[in-house]
C-alpha positions in Angstrom: 0.0 0.0 0.0 1.1 3.5 -0.7 2.2 5.5 2.3 1.9 9.1 1.0 -0.7 10.8 -1.1 -1.5 9.7 -4.6 0.6 11.4 -7.2 -1.2 14.4 -8.8 -1.9 14.0 -12.5 0.1 16.5 -14.5 -1.4 17.7 -17.8 1.0 19.4 -20.2 0.2 22.8 -21.8 -1.5 22.5 -25.2 0.8 22.6 -28.1 1.3 26.1 -29.7 0.0 25.4 -33.2 -3.0 23.0 -32.8 -3.9 24.0 -29.2 -4.3 20.3 -28.4 -3.2 18.6 -25.2 -3.1 15.2 -27.0 -0.7 16.5 -29.6 1.5 18.0 -26.8 1.6 14.6 -25.1 2.4 12.9 -28.4 5.3 15.4 -28.9 6.6 14.5 -25.4 6.5 10.8 -26.4 8.4 11.4 -29.6 11.0 13.4 -27.7 14.4 11.8 -27.0 17.1 13.1 -24.6 15.0 16.2 -23.8 15.1 17.6 -27.3 11.6 19.0 -27.4 12.2 21.4 -30.3 13.4 18.6 -32.5 10.4 16.4 -31.5 8.0 19.4 -32.3 9.7 19.8 -35.7 9.3 16.1 -36.5 5.6 16.0 -35.5 4.7 19.3 -37.2 6.5 18.2 -40.4 4.7 14.9 -40.3 1.4 16.8 -40.0 2.4 18.9 -43.0 3.1 15.7 -45.0 -0.3 14.4 -43.9 -2.0 17.6 -45.0 -0.4 17.5 -48.5 -1.0 13.8 -49.1 -4.6 13.4 -47.7 -5.9 16.9 -48.3 -7.6 16.5 -44.8 -7.1 18.3 -41.5 -4.0 16.6 -40.0 -5.5 16.8 -36.5 -8.5 14.7 -37.7 -6.2 12.1 -39.2 -4.1 12.0 -36.0 -7.2 11.6 -33.7 -8.5 8.8 -36.0 -5.1 7.0 -36.0 -4.9 7.1 -32.2 -8.5 5.8 -31.9 -7.7 2.9 -34.4 -4.4 2.0 -32.6 -5.9 2.1 -29.1 -6.5 -1.4 -27.6 -9.6 -2.3 -25.7 -8.1 -5.4 -24.0 -4.7 -6.4 -22.9 -3.3 -9.3 -20.9 -1.6 -9.1 -17.5 0.2 -12.0 -16.0 -1.4 -13.2 -12.7 0.3 -15.7 -10.4 -2.1 -18.2 -8.9 -0.8 -21.1 -6.9 2.5 -21.6 -8.6 1.1 -21.1 -12.1 1.2 -17.9 -14.1 -1.9 -17.1 -16.1 -2.3 -14.5 -18.8 -5.4 -12.8 -17.6 -7.3 -10.5 -20.1 -8.1 -7.0 -18.7 -9.9 -4.0 -20.0 -7.6 -1.0 -20.7 -8.2 2.3 -19.0 -8.5 5.5 -21.1 -5.1 7.0 -20.2 -3.3 3.7 -20.9 -5.1 3.2 -24.2 -3.7 6.5 -25.4 -0.2 5.8 -24.1 -0.1 2.4 -25.8 -1.4 3.8 -29.1 1.3 6.6 -28.9 4.0 4.1 -28.1 3.0 1.6 -30.8 2.8 4.3 -33.5 6.1 5.8 -32.6 7.8 2.4 -32.3 6.5 1.4 -35.7 7.7 4.7 -37.3 11.2 4.3 -35.7 11.5 0.7 -36.9 11.4 1.9 -40.6 14.8 2.6 -42.0 16.2 4.9 -44.7 13.8 7.9 -44.5 13.3 11.0 -42.4 11.5 10.4 -39.1 8.8 12.9 -40.1 8.1 11.0 -43.3 7.9 7.6 -41.4 5.7 9.1 -38.7 3.3 10.6 -41.3 3.1 7.3 -43.1 2.4 5.4 -39.9 -0.3 7.9 -38.8 -2.0 7.7 -42.2 -1.8 3.9 -42.2 -3.3 3.8 -38.7 -6.1 6.1 -39.7 -7.0 3.6 -42.5 -6.9 0.7 -40.0 -3.7 -0.6 -41.4 0.0 -0.5 -40.4 2.2 -2.0 -37.7 0.5 -0.2 -34.7 -3.0 -1.5 -35.7 -1.5 -5.0 -36.3 0.0 -4.8 -32.8 -3.4 -3.9 -31.3 -5.1 -6.8 -33.2 -2.4 -9.3 -31.9 -3.0 -8.0 -28.3 -6.8 -8.6 -28.8 -6.2 -12.1 -30.2 -4.0 -13.0 -27.2 -6.7 -11.6 -24.8 -9.4 -13.6 -26.7 -7.3 -16.8 -26.6 -6.8 -16.4 -22.8 -10.5 -15.6 -22.1 -10.8 -18.8 -20.1 -8.7 -17.2 -17.4 -10.8 -14.0 -17.1 -12.2 -15.2 -13.8 -8.8 -14.6 -12.2 -9.1 -10.9 -12.7 -9.8 -9.5 -9.3 
C-alpha cells in the first residue's frame, strides 16, 4: 500500500499550433534526450506531409489514427498457486492513449532509410486507415486476450 498521497496527474500545456493537449503529449512521447524542439519539428513536419497527401485536416487524421491503434483489451500475468496465467483485462483511457502513442512511434522508428517525419506521417496515415504496424500490434493483443479468455475469472 502507498504511504503518501496519490501522485497528482500533470497535464501538459496545449501545443502552440493546434492547441491540443493530446498533440502535446504525443510530442513528449516522440522526444528523446530532452530535445523537445526537435520532437516538435518532427511532429509538425509529419502533420504537413499528412495535409499534403490526404488533403484533410492533420488533427482529424491524428485523432482517427490514435483511436484505431488504441487497444480495448490487454493481458496481464497473474500468479495463482505456482502457475502464471495470462489474464485479459480492459484497458483504462489513459493507458489506451499511451499504448497507441507508443506503438505508432515504435512502428515509425523501426522503418529505415527515411526521415522520421516521413515515417511518422506514413504510420499515422496507415493507422487512420486501420492498417499499419500499430494497428497490427493492437489486433495481436486482442487475439491474445481472446485466446486467454478462459482465465478471465482470475481478474480481481
